N, C-alpha and C positions, 0 to 999 in steps of 0.2 A: 641915521647919518644926516647931518645938518644941512650942508650946502650941496648934497649929492642925492640924486635920485637913483634908485636901484631897482632893476627888473630882475625877477627870479622866475625861471620856468624850467620845465622838464621836457626834454626831447623824447620822441617815441622810443628811442633806443635806451632810455633810462639815464641819459646824461643830464646832470643838473647844471644849468647855465646861470651864472650871476653876472649881470651886466650893469656896472655903475656908470653914471654920467657925471662929468664935471671934475672937480678937484677933490681928491681924498687927502684931507689934512689931519692934524692931530685931533681935532674935534670928532672926526669920524672913526678914529682908531678902535674905540671900544665896540661900536656897532659892527664894524667890519670883522673884528675878531670873533664876536659872538655869532655872527652869521656863518662864518667859516667853520667854527668849532661845532655849531649845531648841525651844519650840513655834513661834516666829515664824521663826527662821532655818533650822531643820532640818526640822521637820514641815511647815511652810508650808501650813496649812489656808486655805481660802477666807475663813473668818471665825473669829475667836477671841473667845469671850465669857467675861468674868470675871463670874460670878454672885455678887454681894456681898450677897445676901439674908440670910445668916447671919453676916456679919462685924460684930462689935460695935464695933471701933475700928481705925483705921490710924494708925501713927506717921508722922512727916514723911518718913522715908526711903522707906517703902512708898508713900506718896502720890506721891513723885517717880518711883518705879519704875513705877507704873501710868501716869503721864503719859508717861514715856519709852517705854513699851511701845506706846502709841498712835502715836508718831512712828516707832518702829522698824517697826511694822506697815506704816505708809505706805511706808517705804523698801523693804520686801520684798513689797509688794502683798498684805498680809493686813489685812483689816478687823478692827479691835479695838474691841469694845464692852464697856462696864461696865454690867451690868444689876442691877436691884433694889436699888439703894443707898437709904439713907435720905436725906431732903432735906438734913440737915446734912452728911452724908458727901459728897453730890453737890456741895455748895457748897465743901467742902474740896478735892475733886478738881478742880473748875473753877479754884479759886485756885492749885492746883499746876500747872496748865497743860493739863488734860484738856479738849479741845474739848467744848462742850455737846452737840453732835450725837452724841457717843460715849456719853453717859449716857442710858440708856433705862430705862423702867419705874421711875421714882423713886417711892418710897413715902412 
Protein backbone atom coordinates (compact mmCIF):
# COMPACT_ATOMS: atom_id res chain seq x y z
CA UNK A 1 0.00 0.00 0.00
CA UNK A 2 1.55 3.22 -1.10
CA UNK A 3 0.66 6.08 1.24
CA UNK A 4 -0.52 3.81 4.00
CA UNK A 5 1.29 1.93 6.72
CA UNK A 6 -0.29 -1.32 7.85
CA UNK A 7 0.34 -3.28 11.03
CA UNK A 8 -0.79 -6.90 11.10
CA UNK A 9 -0.70 -8.95 14.29
CA UNK A 10 -2.40 -11.86 15.99
CA UNK A 11 -3.94 -11.64 19.45
CA UNK A 12 -3.57 -14.53 21.92
CA UNK A 13 -7.18 -15.61 21.21
CA UNK A 14 -6.35 -16.10 17.51
CA UNK A 15 -7.90 -12.88 16.25
CA UNK A 16 -6.01 -11.43 13.29
CA UNK A 17 -5.88 -7.61 13.50
CA UNK A 18 -5.13 -5.45 10.46
CA UNK A 19 -4.49 -1.83 11.42
CA UNK A 20 -3.94 0.59 8.51
CA UNK A 21 -2.84 4.21 9.05
CA UNK A 22 -3.56 7.14 6.74
CA UNK A 23 -5.68 7.36 3.61
CA UNK A 24 -6.74 4.24 1.74
CA UNK A 25 -7.14 5.34 -1.87
CA UNK A 26 -7.37 3.63 -5.25
CA UNK A 27 -3.60 3.02 -5.31
CA UNK A 28 -3.99 0.89 -2.16
CA UNK A 29 -6.96 -1.14 -3.42
CA UNK A 30 -5.02 -4.10 -4.83
CA UNK A 31 -2.83 -4.43 -1.74
CA UNK A 32 -5.80 -4.25 0.62
CA UNK A 33 -7.73 -6.81 -1.41
CA UNK A 34 -4.77 -9.21 -1.51
CA UNK A 35 -4.18 -8.84 2.22
CA UNK A 36 -7.82 -9.53 3.06
CA UNK A 37 -8.18 -12.46 0.66
CA UNK A 38 -4.93 -14.03 1.92
CA UNK A 39 -6.07 -13.65 5.51
CA UNK A 40 -9.59 -14.98 4.97
CA UNK A 41 -8.95 -17.77 2.45
CA UNK A 42 -5.53 -19.01 3.54
CA UNK A 43 -4.81 -17.95 7.12
CA UNK A 44 -8.46 -18.47 8.15
CA UNK A 45 -8.44 -16.96 11.63
CA UNK A 46 -11.49 -17.32 13.82
CA UNK A 47 -11.93 -13.54 13.70
CA UNK A 48 -10.45 -10.82 11.51
CA UNK A 49 -10.58 -7.25 12.79
CA UNK A 50 -9.90 -4.23 10.60
CA UNK A 51 -8.96 -1.52 13.09
CA UNK A 52 -9.90 1.72 11.31
CA UNK A 53 -9.01 4.08 14.19
CA UNK A 54 -6.21 5.74 12.22
CA UNK A 55 -7.76 5.67 8.75
CA UNK A 56 -8.48 9.19 7.59
CA UNK A 57 -10.44 8.36 4.46
CA UNK A 58 -11.57 5.49 2.22
CA UNK A 59 -12.26 5.72 -1.48
CA UNK A 60 -15.27 3.91 -3.03
CA UNK A 61 -13.18 0.95 -4.23
CA UNK A 62 -11.87 0.25 -0.74
CA UNK A 63 -15.33 0.72 0.78
CA UNK A 64 -16.54 -2.04 -1.55
CA UNK A 65 -13.52 -4.17 -0.73
CA UNK A 66 -14.30 -4.03 3.00
CA UNK A 67 -17.96 -4.86 2.35
CA UNK A 68 -16.93 -7.81 0.17
CA UNK A 69 -14.50 -9.00 2.88
CA UNK A 70 -17.41 -9.33 5.30
CA UNK A 71 -19.27 -11.57 2.84
CA UNK A 72 -16.15 -13.55 1.93
CA UNK A 73 -15.54 -14.10 5.62
CA UNK A 74 -19.05 -15.49 5.96
CA UNK A 75 -18.35 -17.93 3.11
CA UNK A 76 -15.12 -19.12 4.80
CA UNK A 77 -16.45 -19.07 8.38
CA UNK A 78 -14.27 -16.13 9.44
CA UNK A 79 -15.99 -13.40 11.46
CA UNK A 80 -14.93 -10.04 10.01
CA UNK A 81 -15.35 -6.89 12.11
CA UNK A 82 -14.54 -3.25 11.38
CA UNK A 83 -13.55 -1.49 14.59
CA UNK A 84 -13.01 2.11 15.67
CA UNK A 85 -14.31 3.91 12.59
CA UNK A 86 -15.65 7.43 12.75
CA UNK A 87 -19.41 7.87 12.57
CA UNK A 88 -19.20 9.29 9.04
CA UNK A 89 -16.99 6.42 7.87
CA UNK A 90 -19.36 3.91 9.50
CA UNK A 91 -22.25 5.44 7.53
CA UNK A 92 -20.26 5.11 4.28
CA UNK A 93 -19.39 1.50 5.08
CA UNK A 94 -23.03 0.68 5.84
CA UNK A 95 -24.09 2.31 2.57
CA UNK A 96 -21.48 0.18 0.76
CA UNK A 97 -23.07 -2.98 2.15
CA UNK A 98 -21.25 -3.66 5.43
CA UNK A 99 -23.79 -5.07 7.89
CA UNK A 100 -24.20 -2.78 10.92
CA UNK A 101 -23.41 -5.59 13.37
CA UNK A 102 -19.91 -5.77 11.82
CA UNK A 103 -19.20 -2.13 12.76
CA UNK A 104 -17.98 -1.97 16.35
CA UNK A 105 -16.68 0.77 18.65
CA UNK A 106 -17.77 3.67 16.42
CA UNK A 107 -16.27 6.96 17.59
